[in-house]
Each structure stands twice: as C-alpha cells, then as structure tokens.
RODO-2510 file (C-alpha; in nm, 4 decimals, decimal comma):
residues 394
     n   res          X          Y          Z
     1     x    -1,4728     1,9322     0,5930
     2     x    -1,1028     2,0191     0,5909
     3     x    -0,8682     1,7328     0,5025
     4     x    -0,5821     1,9178     0,6709
     5     x    -0,7399     1,8240     1,0046
     6     x    -0,6099     1,4694     0,9505
     7     x    -0,2558     1,5960     1,0045
     8     x    -0,3261     1,6243     1,3780
     9     x    -0,4900     1,2808     1,3951
    10     x    -0,2232     1,0690     1,2265
    11     x     0,0865     0,9538     1,4120
    12     x     0,3819     0,7666     1,2710
    13     x     0,4309     0,3946     1,3462
    14     x     0,5928     0,3485     1,6878
    15     x     0,9623     0,4334     1,6581
    16     x     1,0504     0,2716     1,9906
    17     x     0,8906    -0,0554     1,8875
    18     x     1,0765    -0,0414     1,5574
    19     x     1,4072    -0,0053     1,7406
    20     x     1,3152    -0,3051     1,9562
    21     x     1,2394    -0,5009     1,6388
    22     x     1,5738    -0,3992     1,4889
    23     x     1,7553    -0,5117     1,8026
    24     x     1,5739    -0,8435     1,7954
    25     x     1,6695    -0,8817     1,4297
    26     x     2,0356    -0,8420     1,5262
    27     x     1,9991    -1,1429     1,7580
    28     x     1,8543    -1,3792     1,4969
    29     x     2,0568    -1,6731     1,3719
    30     x     2,0310    -1,5554     1,0106
    31     x     2,2847    -1,2756     0,9512
    32     x     2,1457    -0,9253     0,9341
    33     x     2,0915    -0,8185     0,5728
    34     x     2,0731    -1,1731     0,4412
    35     x     1,6973    -1,1416     0,3918
    36     x     1,7166    -0,8124     0,2044
    37     x     1,4006    -0,5992     0,2184
    38     x     1,2195    -0,8667     0,4163
    39     x     1,4064    -0,7442     0,7248
    40     x     1,2819    -0,3903     0,6657
    41     x     0,9273    -0,5116     0,6050
    42     x     0,9215    -0,7121     0,9259
    43     x     1,0449    -0,4151     1,1289
    44     x     0,7896    -0,1844     0,9630
    45     x     0,5088    -0,4263     1,0488
    46     x     0,6272    -0,4475     1,4096
    47     x     0,6124    -0,0699     1,4402
    48     x     0,2686    -0,0575     1,2773
    49     x     0,1341    -0,3317     1,5050
    50     x     0,3221    -0,2079     1,8141
    51     x     0,4345    -0,5642     1,8714
    52     x     0,7708    -0,7431     1,9025
    53     x     0,7924    -1,0033     1,7679
    54     x     0,5648    -0,9086     1,4800
    55     x     0,2238    -1,0729     1,4563
    56     x     0,1257    -1,2714     1,1462
    57     x    -0,0776    -1,0957     0,8781
    58     x    -0,3676    -1,3388     0,8764
    59     x    -0,6721    -1,1146     0,8164
    60     x    -0,5940    -0,9177     0,5002
    61     x    -0,8643    -0,7901     0,2664
    62     x    -0,8795    -0,6495    -0,0851
    63     x    -1,0840    -0,3284    -0,1015
    64     x    -1,1725    -0,1951    -0,4473
    65     x    -1,3424     0,1380    -0,5139
    66     x    -1,5339     0,1481    -0,8422
    67     x    -1,6383     0,4361    -1,0635
    68     x    -1,6806     0,5656    -1,4182
    69     x    -1,5254     0,8891    -1,5423
    70     x    -1,6887     1,1134    -1,7997
    71     x    -1,3524     1,1907    -1,9595
    72     x    -1,3595     0,8379    -2,1046
    73     x    -1,6084     0,9730    -2,3608
    74     x    -1,3091     1,1330    -2,5367
    75     x    -1,1682     0,7937    -2,6312
    76     x    -0,8806     0,8052    -2,3827
    77     x    -0,9328     0,4508    -2,2567
    78     x    -0,9077     0,1062    -2,4087
    79     x    -1,2561     0,0376    -2,2750
    80     x    -1,5889     0,1940    -2,3617
    81     x    -1,7092     0,4813    -2,1453
    82     x    -1,9474     0,3691    -1,8729
    83     x    -1,8403     0,0039    -1,8823
    84     x    -1,6722    -0,0259    -1,5427
    85     x    -1,9694    -0,2237    -1,4136
    86     x    -1,8683    -0,5051    -1,6502
    87     x    -1,5310    -0,5215    -1,4773
    88     x    -1,7067    -0,5312    -1,1412
    89     x    -1,9231    -0,8181    -1,2611
    90     x    -1,6134    -1,0109    -1,3712
    91     x    -1,4661    -0,9760    -1,0223
    92     x    -1,7912    -1,0908    -0,8618
    93     x    -1,8073    -1,3892    -1,0984
    94     x    -1,4492    -1,4876    -1,0178
    95     x    -1,3335    -1,4333    -1,3756
    96     x    -1,0891    -1,1444    -1,3309
    97     x    -0,7190    -1,1586    -1,2355
    98     x    -0,7764    -1,0152    -0,8890
    99     x    -1,0549    -1,2664    -0,8259
   100     x    -0,8314    -1,5570    -0,9261
   101     x    -0,5459    -1,4335    -0,7075
   102     x    -0,7741    -1,3608    -0,4135
   103     x    -0,9173    -1,7105    -0,4390
   104     x    -0,5669    -1,8555    -0,4534
   105     x    -0,4479    -1,6569    -0,1503
   106     x    -0,7790    -1,6986     0,0402
   107     x    -0,8266    -1,3224     0,0707
   108     x    -1,1798    -1,1753     0,0716
   109     x    -1,2606    -0,8983    -0,1767
   110     x    -1,4844    -0,6008    -0,1020
   111     x    -1,6119    -0,3782    -0,3842
   112     x    -1,7490    -0,0321    -0,3119
   113     x    -1,9470     0,1444    -0,5859
   114     x    -1,8631     0,5105    -0,5404
   115     x    -1,9611     0,6315    -0,8862
   116     x    -2,0446     0,3650    -1,1444
   117     x    -2,2474     0,4749    -1,4457
   118     x    -2,4985     0,1915    -1,4621
   119     x    -2,8401     0,0935    -1,3359
   120     x    -2,8099    -0,0258    -0,9747
   121     x    -3,0103    -0,3376    -1,0615
   122     x    -2,7160    -0,4737    -1,2627
   123     x    -2,5100    -0,5378    -0,9507
   124     x    -2,5742    -0,6700    -0,5987
   125     x    -2,7168    -0,4279    -0,3461
   126     x    -2,4124    -0,4793    -0,1229
   127     x    -2,1977    -0,3222    -0,3975
   128     x    -2,4146    -0,0298    -0,5140
   129     x    -2,5672     0,0819    -0,1827
   130     x    -2,2929     0,3381    -0,1146
   131     x    -2,2923     0,5099    -0,4554
   132     x    -2,2316     0,8838    -0,4317
   133     x    -2,3411     0,9664    -0,7864
   134     x    -2,3820     0,8006    -1,1244
   135     x    -2,0518     0,8597    -1,3047
   136     x    -1,8151     1,1531    -1,2597
   137     x    -1,8089     1,4668    -1,4729
   138     x    -1,5830     1,5234    -1,7750
   139     x    -1,2901     1,6837    -1,6001
   140     x    -1,1473     1,8597    -1,9061
   141     x    -1,4512     2,0890    -1,9224
   142     x    -1,6413     2,0500    -1,5944
   143     x    -1,5985     1,9458    -1,2328
   144     x    -1,5976     1,5761    -1,1584
   145     x    -1,8121     1,6323    -0,8484
   146     x    -1,9948     1,9045    -0,6658
   147     x    -1,8465     2,0165    -0,3350
   148     x    -2,1170     1,8225    -0,1499
   149     x    -2,0518     1,5065    -0,3512
   150     x    -1,6769     1,5306    -0,2933
   151     x    -1,7302     1,5523     0,0811
   152     x    -1,9793     1,2641     0,0710
   153     x    -1,7276     1,0495    -0,1191
   154     x    -1,4474     1,1236     0,1276
   155     x    -1,6803     1,0421     0,4180
   156     x    -1,7698     0,7166     0,2433
   157     x    -1,4019     0,6193     0,2329
   158     x    -1,3624     0,7109     0,5994
   159     x    -1,6568     0,4916     0,6928
   160     x    -1,5278     0,1953     0,4926
   161     x    -1,1883     0,2248     0,6644
   162     x    -1,3566     0,2294     1,0053
   163     x    -1,5631    -0,0770     0,9163
   164     x    -1,2531    -0,2681     0,8080
   165     x    -1,0525    -0,1706     1,1154
   166     x    -1,3437    -0,2556     1,3465
   167     x    -1,3855    -0,5970     1,1823
   168     x    -1,0235    -0,6924     1,2551
   169     x    -0,8700    -0,6445     0,9106
   170     x    -0,4939    -0,6215     0,9715
   171     x    -0,3830    -0,5146     0,6227
   172     x    -0,5665    -0,3798     0,3172
   173     x    -0,4763    -0,4295    -0,0479
   174     x    -0,6231    -0,1178    -0,2087
   175     x    -0,7230    -0,0947    -0,5742
   176     x    -0,9726     0,0580    -0,8157
   177     x    -1,2127    -0,0581    -1,0835
   178     x    -1,2634     0,2289    -1,3222
   179     x    -1,2807     0,3428    -1,6825
   180     x    -1,1075     0,6758    -1,7354
   181     x    -0,9592     0,6645    -1,3868
   182     x    -0,5963     0,6778    -1,5011
   183     x    -0,6661     1,0075    -1,6807
   184     x    -0,7999     1,1644    -1,3613
   185     x    -0,5136     1,0128    -1,1614
   186     x    -0,2529     1,1465    -1,4046
   187     x    -0,4081     1,4921    -1,3803
   188     x    -0,3929     1,4900    -0,9998
   189     x    -0,0302     1,3761    -0,9985
   190     x     0,0742     1,6282    -1,2635
   191     x    -0,0947     1,9076    -1,0686
   192     x     0,0613     1,8116    -0,7351
   193     x     0,4076     1,7494    -0,8811
   194     x     0,4078     2,0527    -1,1106
   195     x     0,4732     1,8602    -1,4331
   196     x     0,3339     1,8686    -1,7851
   197     x     0,0710     1,6343    -1,9260
   198     x     0,3076     1,4439    -2,1560
   199     x     0,5353     1,3565    -1,8614
   200     x     0,2654     1,1733    -1,6667
   201     x     0,0367     1,0315    -1,9338
   202     x     0,0550     0,6551    -1,9834
   203     x    -0,1504     0,4056    -2,1787
   204     x    -0,3765     0,2798    -1,9016
   205     x    -0,4649    -0,0680    -1,7913
   206     x    -0,6285    -0,1781    -2,1170
   207     x    -0,3649    -0,0182    -2,3405
   208     x    -0,4287     0,2458    -2,6083
   209     x    -0,2756     0,3302    -2,9456
   210     x    -0,0800     0,6441    -3,0266
   211     x    -0,3834     0,8452    -3,1364
   212     x    -0,5701     0,7633    -2,8172
   213     x    -0,2597     0,8510    -2,6172
   214     x    -0,2508     1,1925    -2,7849
   215     x    -0,6181     1,2452    -2,6968
   216     x    -0,5394     1,1450    -2,3402
   217     x    -0,2490     1,3915    -2,3229
   218     x    -0,4808     1,6675    -2,4431
   219     x    -0,7429     1,5718    -2,1862
   220     x    -0,4849     1,5787    -1,9036
   221     x    -0,3538     1,9144    -2,0324
   222     x    -0,6995     2,0703    -2,0341
   223     x    -0,7830     1,9204    -1,6960
   224     x    -0,4609     2,0599    -1,5522
   225     x    -0,5754     2,4110    -1,6393
   226     x    -0,8786     2,3527    -1,4206
   227     x    -0,6787     2,1858    -1,1416
   228     x    -0,4077     2,4448    -1,0801
   229     x    -0,6335     2,7201    -0,9387
   230     x    -0,7585     2,4877    -0,6598
   231     x    -0,4296     2,3235    -0,5573
   232     x    -0,4496     2,4827    -0,2133
   233     x    -0,7552     2,2780    -0,1109
   234     x    -0,7428     1,9004    -0,1483
   235     x    -1,1198     1,8599    -0,1327
   236     x    -1,1727     2,1186    -0,4058
   237     x    -0,9035     1,9489    -0,6126
   238     x    -1,0792     1,6118    -0,5879
   239     x    -1,4082     1,7747    -0,6819
   240     x    -1,2566     1,9521    -0,9811
   241     x    -1,0483     1,6767    -1,1440
   242     x    -1,0851     1,3646    -0,9324
   243     x    -1,4002     1,1590    -0,9127
   244     x    -1,6194     0,9806    -0,6616
   245     x    -1,3983     0,6721    -0,6492
   246     x    -1,0773     0,8738    -0,6117
   247     x    -1,2239     1,0940    -0,3390
   248     x    -1,3450     0,7870    -0,1510
   249     x    -1,0030     0,6215    -0,1796
   250     x    -0,8390     0,9358    -0,0429
   251     x    -1,0682     0,9344     0,2592
   252     x    -1,0033     0,5638     0,3048
   253     x    -0,6261     0,6122     0,3036
   254     x    -0,6383     0,8954     0,5553
   255     x    -0,8676     0,7141     0,7967
   256     x    -0,6688     0,3909     0,7636
   257     x    -0,3644     0,5830     0,8843
   258     x    -0,5671     0,7243     1,1736
   259     x    -0,6718     0,3682     1,2651
   260     x    -0,3137     0,2363     1,2268
   261     x    -0,4214    -0,0073     0,9561
   262     x    -0,1470    -0,0741     0,6965
   263     x    -0,2389    -0,0415     0,3278
   264     x    -0,0692    -0,1809     0,0174
   265     x    -0,1138     0,0498    -0,2825
   266     x    -0,1704    -0,0924    -0,6297
   267     x    -0,1327     0,1250    -0,9396
   268     x    -0,1491     0,4841    -1,0564
   269     x    -0,5002     0,5535    -0,9239
   270     x    -0,4207     0,4530    -0,5650
   271     x    -0,0877     0,6390    -0,5941
   272     x    -0,2694     0,9570    -0,6987
   273     x    -0,5076     0,9314    -0,4040
   274     x    -0,2146     0,8675    -0,1728
   275     x    -0,0414     1,1803    -0,3029
   276     x    -0,3514     1,3890    -0,2311
   277     x    -0,3699     1,2339     0,1172
   278     x    -0,0031     1,3073     0,1791
   279     x    -0,0676     1,6720     0,0912
   280     x    -0,3253     1,6764     0,3725
   281     x    -0,1289     1,4713     0,6295
   282     x     0,2452     1,4362     0,5756
   283     x     0,2808     1,1404     0,8152
   284     x     0,0172     0,9285     0,6376
   285     x     0,2550     0,7590     0,3864
   286     x     0,4346     0,5898     0,6761
   287     x     0,1351     0,3549     0,6919
   288     x     0,1460     0,2526     0,3261
   289     x     0,3461     0,0144     0,1099
   290     x     0,3817     0,0423    -0,2671
   291     x     0,2885    -0,3045    -0,3842
   292     x     0,4109    -0,2875    -0,7405
   293     x     0,5362    -0,0725    -1,0253
   294     x     0,2780    -0,0733    -1,3027
   295     x     0,4764     0,1107    -1,5681
   296     x     0,2545     0,4197    -1,5635
   297     x     0,4857     0,7252    -1,5579
   298     x     0,2549     0,9142    -1,3236
   299     x     0,2696     0,6366    -1,0666
   300     x     0,6490     0,6403    -1,0608
   301     x     0,6489     1,0173    -1,0104
   302     x     0,3967     0,9958    -0,7258
   303     x     0,5826     0,7156    -0,5471
   304     x     0,9076     0,9066    -0,5783
   305     x     0,7447     1,2134    -0,4249
   306     x     0,6250     1,0020    -0,1301
   307     x     0,9579     0,8116    -0,1000
   308     x     0,7816     0,4755    -0,1437
   309     x     0,9802     0,1961    -0,3096
   310     x     0,7656    -0,0693    -0,4847
   311     x     0,7981    -0,4251    -0,3612
   312     x     0,7502    -0,5765    -0,7077
   313     x     0,8152    -0,4721    -1,0659
   314     x     0,6347    -0,7197    -1,2903
   315     x     0,4696    -0,4694    -1,5239
   316     x     0,1178    -0,5638    -1,4136
   317     x    -0,1136    -0,3016    -1,5642
   318     x    -0,4493    -0,4744    -1,5276
   319     x    -0,5407    -0,2761    -1,2150
   320     x    -0,8110    -0,3926    -0,9742
   321     x    -0,5493    -0,4425    -0,7024
   322     x    -0,3936    -0,7398    -0,8828
   323     x    -0,0343    -0,6181    -0,8704
   324     x    -0,0571    -0,5192    -0,5043
   325     x    -0,2161    -0,8518    -0,4169
   326     x     0,0849    -1,0283    -0,5675
   327     x     0,2974    -0,8489    -0,3079
   328     x     0,0873    -0,9740    -0,0161
   329     x     0,2684    -1,3103     0,0214
   330     x     0,5949    -1,1174     0,0417
   331     x     0,4615    -0,9103     0,3313
   332     x     0,3287    -1,2209     0,5044
   333     x     0,6627    -1,3963     0,4540
   334     x     0,8453    -1,1022     0,6107
   335     x     0,6194    -1,1232     0,9166
   336     x     0,6666    -1,4990     0,9505
   337     x     1,0459    -1,4793     0,9208
   338     x     1,0736    -1,1948     1,1708
   339     x     0,8572    -1,3792     1,4238
   340     x     0,9631    -1,7411     1,3805
   341     x     1,3369    -1,7460     1,3064
   342     x     1,5300    -1,8519     1,6186
   343     x     1,7706    -1,6243     1,7971
   344     x     2,1336    -1,7321     1,7917
   345     x     2,2755    -1,8916     2,1059
   346     x     2,4951    -1,6631     2,3175
   347     x     2,8080    -1,7960     2,4955
   348     x     2,7582    -1,8746     2,8618
   349     x     2,9354    -1,6094     3,0742
   350     x     3,2187    -1,7200     3,2964
   351     x     3,1339    -1,7784     3,6624
   352     x     3,2779    -1,5311     3,9108
   353     x     3,6076    -1,6481     4,0674
   354     x     3,6568    -1,9307     3,8197
   355     x     3,9991    -1,9068     3,6512
   356     x     3,9975    -1,9016     3,2785
   357     x     4,1580    -2,1946     3,1023
   358     x     4,4979    -2,1245     2,9436
   359     x     4,5115    -2,0959     2,5694
   360     x     4,6180    -2,4154     2,3943
   361     x     4,9764    -2,3824     2,2616
   362     x     4,9945    -2,4094     1,8858
   363     x     5,2134    -2,6859     1,7504
   364     x     5,5164    -2,5892     1,5430
   365     x     5,7479    -2,7938     1,3240
   366     x     6,0177    -2,7636     1,5935
   367     x     5,7937    -2,9004     1,8704
   368     x     5,8120    -3,2744     1,9351
   369     x     5,5653    -3,4943     2,1203
   370     x     5,1852    -3,4940     2,1341
   371     x     4,9701    -3,1930     2,2205
   372     x     4,7465    -3,1714     2,5243
   373     x     4,3806    -3,2612     2,4756
   374     x     4,1686    -2,9584     2,3787
   375     x     3,9388    -2,8126     2,6389
   376     x     3,5723    -2,9076     2,6235
   377     x     3,3554    -2,6491     2,4460
   378     x     3,1370    -2,4353     2,6645
   379     x     2,7657    -2,4994     2,6595
   380     x     2,5568    -2,2301     2,4929
   381     x     2,3253    -2,0289     2,7113
   382     x     1,9526    -2,0557     2,6464
   383     x     1,8132    -1,8019     2,4029
   384     x     1,6764    -1,4807     2,5403
   385     x     1,3008    -1,4716     2,5473
   386     x     1,1463    -1,2194     2,3087
   387     x     1,0039    -0,8964     2,4347
   388     x     0,6366    -0,9143     2,5344
   389     x     0,3890    -0,8278     2,2637
   390     x     0,2071    -0,4981     2,2793
   391     x    -0,1552    -0,4686     2,1850
   392     x    -0,2063    -0,2756     1,8591
   393     x    -0,3659     0,0656     1,8941
   394     x    -0,7264     0,1014     1,7899
***
C-alpha cells in the first residue's frame, strides 16, 4: 500500500458550486458578513455537497477510534497504561462527556477498537471485532506496529469510512479514545513540522504534573529519533511512532475525502492523523473542519500547517470527540441559515416605453404653497428562485 496514491483520488470541493453559493449569499436579506464565519461554513458545505442551496446536516455521526499505547508505561499520561477500555465502557454506559453531548444532540456514536490492550470479553463484540492488535508498541524504543499491522489498520479506517458514507452519514465528528495517544500524536506532529519535543509536548487530556511532563518530553524526543529516518513514507512513519488507532484514523480521513464526506476534527490526535494524511494527499484538508482548540501545543502547530482555523476555543481537553461535537450545532446552524434565509426583494424593472416619473422637487424655505403628492412606491418583484440542487457525489 502507498498512501500517496490517494493524491490522485481526492478532489477539492466543487469550486463552481461554491461560487454559486457565494452569489446566492449576496442576494440574501441579511447583509453579507453579518453572520461572520457562518457564511463561510454554509458556502463550504454547499461545495462539499454540490448543492445550492445547501442541504441540512441531519445525519451526522460521532466515530471514535480506540487504542492503548505502550509509551504510557513511562508515566506520561494521567491515566494508567492499558486503561483505555475503561473510557470506552464509560462512553457505552452514557457516563462520559461525549456520551452526554451525543445524547443531547441526538447523534449516534460508533466506537472502533483498533488497538485496545484488554480482553475482548470486557467490551461488546461490535466494538472489538475490528481490533488490529492488542496495544501498540513503546515508540521510544520499538515500532508501534509491524508493517503488516500498519497497513491493516489503515485499511480498517478506509472500510469504516466506506461504511459510513454508504449508510448516508453526511458529516462525521472524529475523535479518539486512548491512553498515551497524545504522546504518539505529538511525535508525529514534531516529526512532520520539524520541531523539537518541548515545543509540541502538552499535558494531555487527563493532565499531568511537571515531572510527568518532563518524562513525556523525553519520550517524544526519543521517539523523534526513530521517526525522522522514515519521514519519506507515511505508512512506515505510522508503523514506527503512530499506533493502530492513529493509523486507522489516517485511513479514515483519506477515504472520507475520497467519498466527499466532511469530517470535523477534535483534538491533537485527530490533528496528527490529519497532518499525516495531508502529507499523502494535499487536497484532503479541504474536506475537514477543525472543531475546537484544545490547548495542546502540537494541535495548534498541526492546524496552522494545514491552514485550518478552529471553530471553537473553549479549552476542552477531555478528548473523545467532545470538543468537536460542541461545534456540530454551529455547522448545522450555518447550513440552516444559508438554506432558509429569504432573498431580498429586487425592484421591478421599468416597462419598455413607459416614461419615468419626474423627481419630486424638494421644498425650500423660499418656496410657498403645498407640495405635490409623492408618487406611489413601486411593487417589489418576486424573489428569484434558488438554483436547482445537485446530487452529492458518491
């Protein structure tokens, strides 16, 4: 498998449709620019859907890729190594932030076990059936995956994207459930951006003290030494310092762009996978939105490299797609406003051969007597009908 092949498969959202959406926006009763970024979001959705006016986003889904990372054994996370399955269980039981938000917004959640380090019997078969391996290797001293496992994980992500697109999902909120995942993500971003470990290392979703942060910096530094020799091959890079969940997310992002399915990115892990995917297919980021800014320095660096501006900045670090899910109502609002706001009424054109009425003379202090009655206002012409919708591409 060569991820560079995706570059020939991915096209940008339809530029002609976007221009049509911009022209329609100019005709709306609400002044252009008055809705801020919502205008831009509505036009982006139109181009992605190939439809003017834009269609409502009414079949979104949260997709979470889960995995454990061996580097967590170094004490670089606020959670115990191998405990990601507990976070998965909390989502399934409805007791996690993303579960609460998904219930509130009526959005289904799909969890894909790409590399959890637990007995399969602890979780439903629908979650664990796709597992590539049990936990990922300790990336500071060994590869996270074998070459075969890395390819299997990417193919898993591709298949999940196809299943979502085939089922009618019109937008995906993408997140991760991992322990040690931010260390792997920081390593990938540092390697691809050419920065040092201390520049990209944050404190993770659970938060860590200064000593743990120093251990994390050292782990990223050592992992970077192993990442730099394989920067020329994205699949080798994911095998060396990524993990099963990160490789699967990368495949998912690439195939989602192939299928023209928009994706909202969550935190630093999804940003790292997006950066790897961008390295393989430079047009892919045109299909993604940055849902939120988590405060992780590596995420900010990755989003800047991809020219993605976050929709929200609430400092949500919990992961699991929670921050990106908070941005979903904003995207849905942009679609509704772009589609449902009325166009302003245009003046009725003068009929051919009909003389125009003379302009009313303006009264002055020197003028005596009453003014003539003002002319009756012209009736507005009916609004133009919107352009016909185009079916979205497969």
